[in-house]
C-alpha positions in Angstrom: 22.4 63.7 35.5 23.4 61.1 33.6 27.6 61.0 31.3 29.5 58.4 29.6 31.7 57.7 26.7 32.9 55.5 24.2 35.9 54.2 22.1 37.7 52.8 19.6 40.1 49.4 19.5 43.1 50.7 20.4 42.4 53.8 22.6 45.0 53.5 24.8 43.3 56.5 26.9 40.1 54.9 28.0 41.2 53.7 31.2 42.1 57.5 31.9 38.5 58.7 30.5 37.2 55.7 33.1 38.3 57.8 35.5 37.8 61.3 35.0 33.9 60.3 34.2 33.7 58.4 37.2 35.2 59.0 40.1 36.8 62.5 39.6 33.7 63.9 38.7 32.1 62.6 41.7 34.5 64.4 43.8 34.4 67.5 42.0 31.0 67.8 40.6 29.3 66.0 43.7 27.6 63.3 41.3 26.9 60.5 44.3 24.0 59.7 43.5 23.2 56.1 41.4 19.6 55.8 40.3 18.2 53.8 42.7 18.3 50.2 41.6 20.9 50.6 39.0 24.9 50.8 39.6 26.5 54.2 39.8 29.1 53.5 37.1 28.7 50.7 34.6 28.5 49.2 30.8 25.4 50.6 29.2 24.0 47.4 29.2 23.5 47.3 32.7 22.4 50.6 33.1 18.6 51.9 33.0 17.0 53.1 29.9 17.6 57.3 30.1 16.7 59.8 27.5 20.3 61.3 27.4 23.5 61.2 28.6 25.8 63.6 28.6 29.6 62.4 27.1 33.2 62.7 27.3 36.6 62.7 25.5 39.8 62.5 26.0 43.1 63.4 25.2 46.7 62.4 25.9 49.9 64.8 24.7 53.8 64.0 25.8 53.5 60.9 26.4 57.2 59.4 28.4 58.2 56.1 29.4 60.8 56.1 32.0 62.9 53.4 32.4 65.6 52.9 36.0 67.7 50.3 36.5 69.1 50.0 40.4 72.5 49.6 39.9 73.0 47.0 43.0 70.7 44.7 42.7 69.3 45.4 38.9 65.9 45.7 39.3 64.4 48.0 36.6 61.1 49.6 37.2 59.0 51.9 35.1 57.0 54.9 34.4 55.1 57.0 32.5 53.3 60.3 32.5 51.1 61.8 30.1 48.8 65.2 29.7 45.2 64.6 29.7 42.8 67.1 28.7 38.9 66.2 28.4 36.1 67.9 26.2 32.4 67.4 26.0 32.7 65.3 22.7 32.2 68.4 20.8 28.8 69.0 21.7 27.9 66.1 20.8 25.6 63.7 23.6 26.6 60.1 24.1 24.5 58.8 21.6 24.9 61.1 18.5 29.0 60.0 19.8 28.6 56.4 19.7 26.7 57.3 16.4 29.4 58.6 15.1 32.1 56.5 16.5 31.2 53.5 15.6 29.0 53.8 12.2 27.8 51.0 10.1 28.5 48.7 13.3 25.9 46.5 15.5 26.8 49.3 18.0 25.4 52.4 16.0 21.6 50.6 16.7 22.2 49.0 19.5 22.5 52.5 21.3 18.9 53.6 20.6 17.9 50.4 22.8 19.1 52.4 26.0 19.0 56.5 25.3 15.9 56.8 23.9 15.5 60.4 23.6 12.2 61.6 23.2 10.4 58.1 22.4 10.4 57.6 26.8 6.6 57.1 27.3 6.6 54.9 24.6 9.8 52.7 25.8 8.2 53.1 29.0 5.0 51.3 28.0 7.0 48.5 25.8 8.8 47.3 28.8 5.6 47.3 31.3 3.7 45.5 28.3 6.8 42.8 28.6 6.6 43.1 32.7 2.9 41.9 31.9 2.1 45.6 33.9 0.4 46.5 31.4 -3.5 45.7 29.3 -3.6 48.4 26.7 -7.6 49.8 26.1 -7.1 49.2 22.2 -6.1 45.7 21.8 -8.1 45.0 24.9 -11.5 46.4 23.6 -10.5 44.1 20.7 -9.7 41.2 22.8 -11.5 40.8 25.9 -14.0 38.5 26.3 -14.5 38.6 30.0 -18.2 38.8 30.5 -18.6 39.3 26.6 -20.0 37.5 23.8 -18.3 35.8 21.4 -19.4 33.0 18.8 -23.0 33.1 20.0 -21.1 32.4 24.0 -20.4 34.4 26.8 -17.4 33.6 28.1 -15.1 34.7 31.1 -11.6 34.9 31.5 -9.6 32.2 33.5 -6.0 33.9 33.3 -3.6 35.0 31.0 -0.2 36.8 30.6 1.9 39.4 28.5 -1.5 42.3 27.5 -4.0 40.0 29.0 -2.3 39.4 32.0 -4.0 37.5 34.9 -2.2 34.9 37.4 -4.1 31.5 38.5 -5.8 31.8 42.5 -2.6 31.6 43.9 -3.9 29.0 46.0 -4.0 26.5 43.6 -6.9 24.1 45.6 -8.9 26.9 45.4 -8.4 27.6 41.6 -8.7 24.4 40.9 -12.0 24.1 42.9 -13.5 27.2 40.3 -11.9 25.7 37.7 -14.6 22.7 37.7 -17.0 24.2 38.6 -17.2 26.8 35.8 -16.9 23.6 33.7 -19.6 22.1 35.0 -21.7 24.5 34.8 -22.4 23.9 31.4 -23.7 19.9 32.1 -27.4 21.2 32.5 -28.1 23.3 29.7 -25.9 21.9 26.7 -25.1 18.5 28.1 -21.2 18.9 28.8 -18.1 20.7 30.5 -17.9 24.0 29.1 -15.2 24.5 26.5 -12.3 26.3 27.1 -11.1 29.3 25.1 -7.2 29.7 24.8 -6.5 33.2 22.3 -3.0 34.2 21.6 -2.3 37.2 19.7 1.3 36.5 19.5 1.5 32.9 18.1 3.0 33.0 15.1 1.0 30.0 13.0 -2.9 31.1 12.1 -4.0 27.7 13.6 -3.0 28.4 17.4 -4.4 32.2 17.4 -7.3 30.7 18.6 -8.1 27.0 19.9 -11.0 25.1 21.6 -10.4 22.9 24.1 -13.4 20.1 24.4 -13.4 17.7 27.3 -15.6 14.5 26.9 -14.5 12.5 30.2 -14.7 13.4 33.9 -11.9 15.0 35.8 -9.2 13.0 38.5 -9.8 14.3 41.9 -7.2 17.3 42.5 -3.8 17.3 43.8 -1.5 20.1 43.3 1.2 20.0 40.9 2.3 17.6 37.7 -0.7 15.3 36.7 -0.5 11.5 38.0 -2.0 8.8 36.7 -4.9 9.3 39.8 -4.8 13.0 40.4 -4.6 16.2 38.0 -4.3 20.0 38.7 -6.2 20.9 36.2 -4.9 25.1 36.3 -1.5 23.3 36.1 -2.7 21.4 33.6 -3.0 23.9 31.4 -0.8 26.9 32.8 2.6 24.8 33.3 2.6 21.0 32.3 0.6 19.5 29.7 0.2 15.8 30.1 -1.7 12.9 28.9 -2.4 11.3 32.6 -6.6 11.7 32.3 -6.2 14.4 29.4 -5.7 11.8 25.8 -6.3 13.7 22.8 -9.8 11.5 21.3 -10.3 9.9 24.7 -10.6 12.6 27.3 -10.7 16.1 25.2 -11.0 17.2 21.5 -9.3 20.4 19.6 -10.1 22.4 17.2 -9.4 25.9 15.5 -12.4 27.8 16.5 -16.0 27.7 18.1 -18.2 26.8 16.1 -15.8 23.7 14.7 -16.0 22.3 18.5 -19.9 22.9 18.1 -20.5 21.5 15.4 -17.3 18.9 15.6 -15.7 19.8 12.4 -12.1 19.6 11.7 -11.1 18.3 15.3 -7.0 18.5 15.5 -5.3 15.0 15.0 -2.3 14.8 16.4 -1.4 15.5 20.1 2.1 16.4 21.9 2.4 16.2 25.7 5.0 16.5 28.1 6.8 13.3 29.6 8.9 15.1 32.2 8.7 17.7 34.9 9.0 20.3 32.0 7.4 23.3 32.5 5.3 23.2 28.7 1.8 24.5 28.9 -1.2 23.7 26.3 -0.7 22.6 24.0 2.8 21.4 23.8 3.4 20.8 20.1 0.1 19.3 19.5 -1.4 20.7 15.9 -4.2 20.1 14.1 -2.8 17.3 11.3 0.7 17.6 12.6 3.5 18.9 15.7 3.7 22.5 15.5 6.7 23.2 17.3 6.3 26.6 19.8 3.0 27.9 20.7 2.8 26.3 23.8 2.4 28.8 27.3 4.2 28.5 30.5 3.3 30.6 33.5 7.2 29.2 34.6 9.3 29.6 32.4 9.6 31.4 28.6 11.5 30.7 24.8 7.8 30.1 23.5 5.7 32.4 21.1 2.3 32.7 23.4 3.8 35.5 25.2 0.4 37.5 24.9 -2.7 35.4 25.5 -5.8 35.0 27.2 -7.9 31.7 28.2 -11.4 32.3 28.4 -14.1 29.6 29.6 -17.6 29.8 28.4 -20.6 30.7 30.5 -24.1 29.4 30.2 -26.6 32.2 29.1 -28.7 31.9 32.4 -25.3 32.3 34.6 -24.3 35.4 35.2 -20.4 35.9 35.0 -18.5 37.5 37.7 
């Protein structure tokens, strides 16, 4: 059972309503349990999303103030009294009462985020998606290239976020070793390292919805964390800290906006961008086809870019079995 109240500016009885809604009903009606992980009483922004909540209104009558003066000390004291009555908002639930009380304001629409009515299943799915816990089959069937053919090549997923959630190996050394082996798997048949493909459904710039990384030079030895002048953590390079150490455009790699462009060497990207410090901006920072393009980067440590829903895939040689 959830219950709440709302008020307008100048409501002098909102403290009484709070007392009645929380402490009084707790004692009289036995409402003594909270939703796990949530406070028992708080502003709606701190409470869990629910389908509906009952509503309380309060009315005060006969408000009187009494002032007393101590004739010996001159001290003044004051008290007041009022007769309070409480109602159920005329039969409205809390959401309807909020919309009626705050019609035309931001509050009228904001309440929909917390009191969702019959849309609870949809709200749960959106929440779980945002927390990277669901992969909707309708979208995934279109975008999941794990072991599938795409642009005449086979691919397997390396890692991803959002609806393509797949975390990197928790063992950084093991993850790096596996990725190096995957990259080298194309050398015998293609004469180059395997292509890396990032597909991003949430990116807002068309050129960044599909980016292909084509490696040209060998990699430095592994050391976990940020790249240095002699070491590199390949997984961290792509996921969190895109730097130019052993990773210079036109020298160590090339970028393209499609697989076919990468295979033919057509329309190679011209503008590179990197982190110059410890910031957690991942691939491809603000790199772009002809100039800087902002906020299309991914980060598995920070938020802020538009690549909330993306996956990294690696090319698989035709004679290799995808695991």
